[in-house]
N, C-alpha and C positions, 0 to 999 in steps of 0.2 A: 429540281433536289434531291441531292445524289441517297441512298438510304443502305442500309444494311442488313445483308440477306446470310440468314443463319438457319440449322435446320432448327433449331430450338424458337427461336424467336418469331413472333408477328410480323407483319407487313409496316412500314410507315415509320420504322426506328432511323431518327436523321445521323447521317455521317458526318462526323465532325472529325477532321484530323488530330488536333489535341486529344480526345479521348480515344482514339485506334492508340493513339501513341501508350498512353497512360496503361489503356489495357496490355498491351502489347508485355507493360513491365509488369503488369499485376497474375501476368496468366504463367511469366518465367519465374517467379518466386513474391515470396513476402512483399506487402511493397506499399507505403504509406503514399496516398496519394492526394495531395494537395493539390486545389483548384477552387477558385473565387467560387463565391451563395451564388447558382443563378445561373451558372455555364455547366450543368449535368451532371454534377458525381453520382447522381442516380442512374444513370444511364452507363455510367460503367460497369455498376455494380449488377445490373438487368444482362450486359453480355456478357459479362464474368461467369454470374450464373447460369446461363445458356452456354456455353461452354463445358461446365461443372457437370451441369447434366448432360452431355453428348459424352463425353469422358465417361462418366457413371462413377465417377468419385467418391460417391457418397450422397449424404444431405449435405444441403447450401439451409449456413443458418444463418441469420443476420440479427444484429443486435443493434436497437437503437433505444436515447434513453429513455424516451416519453412513449405511453400509450398512443396519444395521439401520435406520434411518427410511425411508430409499427405497426398502425390504422392504416396511413398514407402508403409506408412502404406494400403492404399489402395486396392494397387496391390496386395503385399499380403496377403492380410486378403480374398481376391478373392480369391487367392489359398488354402487357406486352413478350409474356413468356409463353410460348404454344406448346404450354401442356394442362391437364384438367386442371380446373377452378379447385377442384377437392384435396388437391395436390399440395397447393399452398396454406396453410393454417399459420394465424397464430399463436403463441405459446407466452402467455401473460400472466401473473397473479391473480387476475378474475376470477381465473378458471380454477377449479379446485381440483387440489391434489389428486385424487382418486380418479379423475376424467384427463390427467395431464401425460400418465404413459401410454395409451392406447391413440393419444394425438399423436405423441412423439413417432410412435411406431406408423400412422398411416399418412404423415406428413413427408415430401420431397422437399420442397420447401420452405423454412420456416423463418417465421418473422418473430423476433421474442422481445424484452427486455430483457436488460444483463442478470438483475436479480434474479429471479424465477432460474435462468438459463445456470446462475452458480450453486444455488441453494438444494438443486436438484442433481446438479453433477454430486457434490460432494454427497449427499443422501444417498446416493448411487440408482435415482431413478433412472436417470436418463445415462449414459453414456456417449461422451463426447469423440470418442474412436469413431464412431459412426457416420462422423461429419467432415465430408471430404473439404469444402471450403467455408470460412468463416470469415464474413462480410463486418466488418466492425463501423458503423455509420456514428458518425460527429466523435474520430477516433479519440480528442485532445483529450477527453474523461479519462484515458489507461496509464493513469498513474495511481501512485498511495495505496489505499485500501480502498478505493472505488469499483465496483462490482467488476464493471468493464477490464481494469487490469488484473484482477482475477479468475474470469472467464477467460482472458488470452493465457495464464499462468495453466489453469488448469485444463486447457485446450494442447498447447506445448507439451504438457508432460502426458497426457493421453493419445497423441496422436505423433507418429514417427516420423510419418509424411507431411505434416500440416502446412494449409496454404492459409494465408491471411491478407484480407486487403483491407486497410483502414484508408477512410475517406472523411476527408477535414477541410475547411477553409482558414482552419488558424489554430497550426498545430501545438504553438507553445512559443512565447516571447521571451525565456530561456534557455538555450545548450542546454541545462539537466534537463531540463521540463521535457524539449523534446527527446533526447535519449530516452529517458526514461520510457516515454511512450512506444518511441519504436524497441528498447528493449525488452518492454512485459509483452508487446504485440509478434515477439523474431522477426521486426522488422530487415529486410536486406537489402530494400531500394529506398530507394524516393523519387518520387513524379511528380516534380513540382510546376505548376501552372501559374503565369502571373498575368494581371491584365493589359499590361503591356506587350504581350507575346503575340506578336504575329499573325500565330494561327488561332487565336481568339478574338480579334478585332472584326471580324464581321458579324461575330453574333455577341458584342458589347453592346450595351444599352445604355440611353444618360441617365446619371447617378448623382443629383445636386445636395450636396451636404453643407448645411446654413444654420451657421450657428450662431442663437440671439443671446445677448450678454444684457441681463437685470439687473437694472439697481433696486437693492429693499429702497421699500417704503420708508420716511420717518419713523411713522407710528411704530413702525416692528421696530427700527433698532431702537428705538427708547424704550420697548419692554425686553430686547436684549441685553440692556447695558449693566441692570442689578444682576442677572444671573452671572455675566459673566464677568463683573466685578466678583462674586461669590468665588466663581473657576478659578480667577487669577490667583484669591487670597489663598486658598485650598491648596492651590499649584507652589505658590510661594515654602508655604507651610513643607511642603513633603519634600522641596529641594531644600530648604535648611535641615532638614531630619537629613537627609543625604539620599530618600528613596525613588527622589526626580530626579532627571537628566537633568543638569540646567541649561536647556534650550527656551529660547522664545517663544518657537512652536509647540503647541501641545496636540499630540497624536496619539490615539489607539496603541499604534507601537511601543508609545514610550509606558504609556499608563500599564498595559501588559509587565511590559519590565519593570517598573514601582511596585506591580503585583506579585512577579517572582520576589523581588529583593526583602519584600515583606514576608513573603514566604520562608524565606533562607532566615531571618530575623526572628521570625517564631522559634523554628528549628533551632537555635543557637540559645534561647529562652533570653531572648533581649524582648524587654517587656514593651520596646519601643513601637515590637512589630504588630502587638495587636490595635493601638490605635490608627497607625500606619493602613492597616489593611482596612479598619472602617473607613476611615476619610479615601481611600484610594477606589472603596466600591462608590461612594458617593460622588467622587470624581469621573468617574466613568462614565454613570446616570447623569451626571450633569453636564458632560461631552455630548454624547449624546442627544443628551434633548435641544442643545444648542444647535448642533448639526441639523436635527428634524426644522426647527425654527428657519433657518439659513436657506435649506436646500428645499424641503416638502411645501412647509407653511406651518400658519400656527392652529390646526387644523389637525392636522400627524398629530404634532406637539400635546395639545391636549391630548386629545386620544392615547396617546405614551402613558400620560402621568394618569389618567384614569384608569386605564389598566394596571399600573404599579398601587393603586389605591386598592382595588381589589384582592391584587396579591398580598398585601399588607393584611387586608382583610382575614385574609385563609392562613397566615401565621405566618408571614415572610417576612421576618423584625426588618432585615434591610432594607427592605425598598419602603415600609412604613415609618424606617428614620427618615429617608430623604424625604419622603412626600410631606414630612410635618416640619420642615425646615422654613421658615418664617420666608425665606428668600421663593420658595416654591408656591408658598401659600399666597400671596400677593402676586408672584403672578396669575396665578391661576384666578383672581377676582379680577384681575386689569383684563383678560384676555377672553371672558367668557363672552361677554356682551359682545365687542368690538368688530366680529368675524374675521373673515379670513383677511389679511392683510399684506400675505404674499404675492408678488406678481406672478407669479408663474400657472395657476388654476385659470386666472383672469388669459392669460394669453392663449392656452392651451385652446380654450375657448373661440378665441380670436380663428388661429390656426385651422381650427374645423369646420367654423362658420365661413371662411373665403377660398376651404376646397370643394366647399360642398357648394358654394356659390360657382368655382369655375366647373366644376364638373359635378352632377350629382348622383353619380352610379358610383363614386368614387368609393372606396375600404380604405381605411385609416386604422392602423396599428399606432397604440403608445405603450411605451414601456416607463414602467416603474420600479424604483426597488420595494416599496413598502406597500402593503396592502390598504393599509388604513390612505393611502397617498391613493390607492386604485377605488376604494369607496367615496373619499370623496369626488373624482372627477367622476365618476358614472352616476353618481346622487349631480352634479353642475351639467353636464351635460345631456342627460335625460331633457335638459329643460329648452334645449335647441327644437324646433321645430323641422321633423325628416330627419333628425338621427336615431337611428337604433342601436344604443350601445349595450353593453353589459361586461363583465367582468369574465376573464381568462387567470387562475391564479393555481397552484399546485396542491397538491393532498393534503400535508400534515396541517394537523391543526392543534391549537390547543387552549382548553378550558371552552366558552364560550365561541370563539373562533372556528370556527368550521371550513377544512378545505375544501376545493372539489374532490370527487371520485374520478375514474378513470373513465367511468363514460358519462360522466358528468363534462370532462374535457373533450372528449370525443363529439357528445351532442353540441358545443359550443360551438368547435373547431365547424360540425358541418352546418350551421346555422348562419354560421360566420361567409363559409366557401358559396351557401346555396343564396343568399344576400339578405334571407330575415336579418341579420346585424351588417350594420356598415363602420361600426367602431367598434374596437374588442382594446378595453383598457388590462394589460396584461402583465404580471411580475417574469423572472426568468425563464419561469416556464414556457412559455412563445419563443425565447429567444432562438432555439435549434430548428432547423427544418422544417419551418412551417411553410405550406407550398401551398401559398395563395395569391395566385400572377397578379390579381387584379388589386393587389396591396399600394396604392398611389402614394401616399405620405404614410412616413414612420414620423412618430414624435418621441424623442428620448423626454424625457421629462427634469434628469441627469445623468450627464456622463459616468460613465464607469471606468473605473482603472485599469482593468484588464484590458490585452487588446484582443481577444480573444472573444470575450462578450460582445466588444465593440465592433468587431466584423459579423459576430453573428447576429446585431442587433438590425444592424443595416442591412443585412442580406435577406430579409422579410421583404425587401420594395426592390423595384429593376430588376427583378426576374426575367421578366419577358416582353417589357416593354420599360418608358421611362417611367422614375420615380423620383422621390425626394427625401431625405432625412435631414428634420431641425430637430437638433439638440440645443436645452436648454442651460443656460450656461447663469448662475446667479454671482453678481459683481463681488469679486471682493470676499470669495467662501472659498470651502474646499473645492469647489464646482470647479474653477478655473486650474486648480493643481491636476486634478485631474482628468480633465479634458487633453493638458499638454502632455501627462502621462503616458495615458494612453496612444497617442499620436506618435510619440517616439518610441514605444514597445511595437507597435504593430510596422513601419516601419524599419522597426530591428528584424523582425520575422524570416524575411526573404535573407538579409544579409547572414544570419543563422543559419538556413536551411542549407547556404550556398558553401559556408565553410563549412561546415559539418559533412557536405560530402566532396570536398578538398582537401580536406587531414583526414579522410578516409577512417571517419568515426563509426561508421555502420561495416559489417563483411565485404569484401573486394568479390566482384563479381563484374564476368565478364558484359559487354552488353546484350541484351535482349534479345532470344532470337527471332527471326521473323516466323518461322513456321509453326511458332505457338497460333497465329492467327489464321492456319491454313483452310481452317472451318469456314472461315468470314471473307465476305464479298462482297465489292462494292456498287450498286446498281447506280450509272452516272450518265442520265439522257440516254440512253440503248444500249452502252457500253457498261461491259464489266470490270472492274478493275481489282489486283489484289490490293487488300490493306496497306502493306508496305510500299508498292506503285502513287494509291490514292496519298498517304504522308507524304512523297517526295515530288506529289502533284501539287498539294496544297503548299508546301513551304515553299517550292518555287513560285509559288504565281502569288503566296499575302509574302514572301518578305523580299522587296523589292535591293538590289543590287547596290550599294555606292560605289563606284569606276572614280578612281582616283586621275584627277586631274593632270596634264604633264608636267606643270608648276609644282606640284606637292609631291609627285613623286620623285623629281629633281631635288627638292629642299631633305626631302628622307636620304636619300642617297649622300647628299652634302654634310650632312649632319652626320651619319656611321661614317664617311672618307673622315672628318674633324676627331670624331670620338677615338678611330683608330687611332690616326697618327700622336693622339694627348696620353692616352693610354702607354706606360711604357711597361716594359716586359720585366715582370716582377719573380723574383726565385719565392716560392711554393713556403719555403720555411720563412720568407722573411715577412709574408703574408700573416701568419699563425699566430693568434696571439701568445703572449708568453705562458710559459706552465702546460700549455696544450699539447696532449701527443699528436703529433702524424701518423698517416697509416703506415710508414716505410717502417715505424718499430714497432708494430703488429706484426713484422714478418716474421710467417710459422718457420723453424729447427730444419727442418729441410730445406722450405727453400733460400734459408741463407744459405746450410753447405751446399747447397746446387752451385750456390753463386758469390761465393766465397769474395772475386776481387769485387763486385759492385758494389758489395755490405763494406768491405775496404776502404772505397771512396767514401762513401757514405756518408762511415766515422770520418774520413780522414777533414773531408771536406767542414763535416759540420759540428766538429773540434772545437771552432773556436763560437760558434755560437751559441745562443742561448739555450739551456736544454731545461726538461723538468723539474721542477725541485723535490717534486710529488708523485711517483709513480701509482696509483690505483688498482692498477691489474691485481693484485696479492691481496687488498682489501674485498673487489670483487670477486675477484674465484671465491673467496671464504662467505662472502653473500650467499654468490650461487646454490652452494653446497651446503648452506643452511636454510634453504629456497626449496631446494629438491627435495629434502629429507623431512619437511614439513609439510610441504606438497605431498610427498609418497604417503606418508601416514594419515593427511586428508583424505587422499583417493582410495587406500582400504579401509576407513573405516565406510565412505560414502559407500564404494559398494557394496557393503554388506548386508544384503536384503533381509528386510523384515516381516516372516511373514506373517507374524500374526498380529490382527486389528489392533488398530488405538482407538479404545473406544471412550468414549465424549457421551456425556450428558446429556437429556435432550434438552434442556438451558442452555448448550452452548453452542445449539442448531443458529442461532441468529448471530453471532461472533462471527470475526472474519478467523478464528484461528482451525474452522476446519477447512476452509478451501486454500489457506497457507500449505497446510499437512498434506492435503490432497496434492496438490504443485509440487511438492518436492517426493511425491512418490509413497505415501504413506496408504494402505487401507484405513480408511477411516467406518468405524460404526457409531450408530445412537442409538444409546438403552439408556433406561433407568439407572440410574447408579444411584443406592438410598444414601450412600455416603461420597464424597469425595465429586470431581468435576474427570478425570482422567484416570482411565485405566491402564498402562501400558501393559502391563502383567498379573498374573495371578499374585504376584510379590508384591508389585509397585504400584499404591492408588496416592492422587496427586492432586489436593486443593487450590486452583486457581482463583487467584484475589486480584483487582485491580486495588491502584492505593486507594482510588476512591472508597470501594469494595469493604480494603482493610480498615478503614477508618469508622465508615458507620457501621463495622461490626464488633470493632471495639467498646465503637458509641452506646450500641444495644447489648451488647453482652453474650453477642453469640461467638466470638473467635474463640475464645478457649475452650467449648463444649463441642462446636465443630472440629478441634484439633483432636479435642478427647477421643472422638471418636471416630476420625481418621485414622488417631493413632491405632485404638481398638479392633479396626476391619481389617490391617495390611500388616504384613511383618517389616516393609520400606514405604511407609510414608512420607508423602513429601509434600509443604509448604511451598507454593508458587508465586512470588508478586510481580504485579508489572507496575512497574514504577510509573510510567507516564508525567504527568502534570496534573498536581492537582491544589488548590488555592479558596483558600476561606474557608477550613476544616476547622473549627474550634474544639478541637483536641489537643490536650499540650505533648509534645513530644516526649516526654517521661512518659507519658501509658503507650505510646506507641514502642516504643522500644523497653519499656520493663512485659510487655504481652509478647516481640517476637524474644527474649531473654528467656520467659516461661516458657517459649514454645521450641526453643534449641537447648536448653541446658534442663530444665525439668524432665520434659517428654522426651526430651532425645531426639527429637524433631528435624532432620534438615529443612533449611529457608534457604532460598533462591532467589533473586533477583531478577528479572529482564527487563527492558526497556519497553516493550509494546508486542502487539502479538505476533507478526516475521520473528524479533527475538527468540519468543518463546515457542513458535512453532520446531525453529532451529535446534533450539533446547532438547523438545520432545524428541525431536528424529535422533540424535544423538545418545540421548537417552536410550529410548529405543534399541536403537544399535545395539550398544553394549549391554543392556540388559539381554537380547537376543544373542550375542554373542558369548555373557557367560554360563547362559543354560546350553547353549551346542558343545561348550569347552566342557561343561558338569556330563550331563552327555556322554560325550567320547573318553570322559576318563572313565566312569562306569563301565562301558563298553570294553574299555582296555583291561579293567579290573578283572572284569568277567571273563575274559579270552584268557587270562594269565594262566598257562598249564600249573602254576606253584599254586596259587589261587585255587584252582579246582580241586585239586590236591587235596589241601586243605579241610576246604568243605566239604570234600567226601569223608576223610577222615573224621572230620567231627560229627559229621553224619552218622556214622557208624560207631562212633563210640556213645553216643546219643540215644543208638535203638537197640546198642547192646544193653545201656542201661535200665531201658523201660523195661525189657525183656527179663531184665536179670528180678526187677521189680515184682513183675507178675508172676515170676517162678517163686519169688518166697526163696530161696536159696543163698548159700552164705559167701556164693563167689564173687566176689569183686569183680569189677569194670573197672576197665580202663578210665574212666573219668571217673569214677568214683576214688581210684587211686590219684588223682590231681589234688581233689581237696582238700585232705588232710596234711599235705604240703605246704601247700597256696595258704592255707588257714596259720599253719606255722610260722611260716615266711611272714603273716602279717603282724603274728604275734611276738616274734624277734623283731622285727624293726620299731614297735612300740616298748617296747624296752630298751632298746639303745638308744631312745632321745632322752631316757633319764639322764641329768646330767649325771659325770660319773660314771656309767656303766661302760657303752661303748658296744660293738658287736659282740668281742671275744666272749664278755660277764654276759651281756643279753644270752647269748648260746647256752655258755652254765647255766643261768638260772632255768632256762628253755629244757635241761636234761637234766634240770635236780627235780623241780613241780610242775612238767608238763605243758603248762600253759601260764599265760597270764592270771587266771582264776589263782592257779596252786599258788603265785608269786603272790599274791592280795593276802591269803587266808595264811599265809607262812608268816609264821613271830620273829621277832627278831633274833635270839640263837638260832632258829634253825636257816633264817639265812646265812648267819655269819658261819654256819659250819660248812655252806654249798663250796664244794670245789669251784678256789680260784675267787673268792667271793671272802672280802675281810667284813673288818666292823663297820668301818667307816660306809663301806658303800651299802652294809645292809644299813646302817640308820640311815642311808637318805632315801635309798626304795623304801623303808617304813616309814618315814616321814610325809613321802609322796602320795601315800597309800593312801594313811590313816592321821596323819597329821602328829601333832608334838603330844 
């Protein structure tokens, strides 16, 4: 067996050509490695770690979606990497925050869950610039608000020479999904290995995928009929009202669309919207109940109704109304004593018994969507002799339904691995990365529509030896549509990867150089090969050439000759569609001047041909100028560095806002803010609310109180609302509009609407840059004014005058200082302005009155006769002034 030799790898790592090919791409630039499950993605990750350690690039960070995978990766890395075991550490949420910083400092190879890395990077507990290589296991999660994507954003922002290796068996079933994964992880290369690749052929093990189409029993169909009739009746009523699309098939997507229309009707104050919202809520629960009955069984359906009844007792009025429906009451009475009517549980039991008879040492994995089904299957399988079965579920819990802690999950995996359990019933938490080589049988209780999840589920078997996957499909139900959809999406995935590569949707990069593998060598039968020679040798050995026969070659030549004879020579302008510009019409003026004869010949030749009616060049030039101006403005704004930190309240630590801000280059700090949620500066304080928060704060009366406190706490307060989607809130639109009107008009507080946390982060960055730029301009203006010689002279004169006045006051003399000289003149000017404002007086008569009586008080105390005798003041003006001061 050929093995890989490297200073930081232990002996015994098997050399595979397709793995070395993937490693060459991974070490040259950030790479998304797509490889079928069971073919050794983890081995490529070990070798990439080893080379990063040799080059001393920094810490190696591997993130995995579950603690089970984190522990598994740490265990395998300890076995394969030739470094001290203490240097390989796990970094998960189970570790207390106070103990994590020294663990980060000590670790060289760190295995972590993405949530804890994101949170600690945002709070500054760790510095992602210390990471030289980031490995993202199960990289298809790196989209949207997932912690994977946010860690990718943070790492790319923190590290100028970021190197990322993303590994997955299923990157996505849509082009947009794959491209978002590539964008969020900074991917520059794709390395795709398919099962039909000749290099993978020697390592392929047999995997049998067997679908089982199960007919529903007549008894179950009888139970379904009244429920289905009630659903059809409600759906038809909503269709007549215009809320539900007029289609024969009812789906969850159509129900969500109907809910959106009902919400819009409520906003328009359409009274029908309230009734429609109630009916749609009941329709959604009925649709789920029927789906459970058809695909899971009566036991799961009854447990669903039991939880709905418990929620109703705790105050949930909508579930109370649904459970109280006569058709629901009748169904519960009919189903509680008949036992399980669905064929799937019995079929699972049969498959397990058959596998145990064939091989008593077999290990079996059963996947299902619902925890109720997990409990039901575990209870039923415990009755089979020799079957050691238990559940494997996620951490989340609600009410009395508790999830499994991280320690419980790890303990359960170890029990399954070591043989204490031979059957494990799991939800989606068990789909990814579980390395259980002896899982001979995987049972899918229901098919899943996602190509990613279908691939992950099948990948739990046939990893090192033959295995089989059995999918249970309830005939005539949603299962059939889901199963066919998953198959189509999976087949489409590799086509999309090839299309992305062919269309250049990723950055253009030259082929990966071979020298990135210079520290590796391949030991094979006593000989030593370079990785490149090994890849070439394996390719030549495993890719047989298909020589063409003489007859085939002659046929090809004959077809080519016939094609060349049949195709007539056409002028390029004759092939061109009408009104389409040709390259000859884009010849620059300089070239036209250099070749006048050729241009004249072209014009003469084409004058009888069709010419474009519309020439869009002028319009394109204007668009380019506008685009360049907009880009320059954006670039100037983005280049403004925000030195001051953006302070978030501790309550925002669990939101996705902080990671978005951090990934955009902001310096984020967390602090206790008595008022508001976000502080951009000493002037700007922001209260952030989602649409649901806004509705709840209006309902309980907190909103106006919070906004008044915010208005009193900052010079520039702001209310920021993330609109998002909110359904089923019993608040009249007028209440919302009235509250916002009071906040914006009466309190004078700006209200800003954003779509989501990502848009909020972009707005905050723009506002922070604007605030920083404003402060910089103020400081610059102050410095300019302070350095102006004229201003300095004026300040010196004012200070000297004030000093002289103080000295005169201290001496008590009659000397009149320059400052004191200014006061009477200023007072006289004020009196003149006051008198000139009287109707019929004006500036000249006001001056005469001041000269005659000294000031306003003298004019006030004068009689009519005295006013008339003043120079320039006649009886009429005197009477007007007197009446103004004394009345009639």
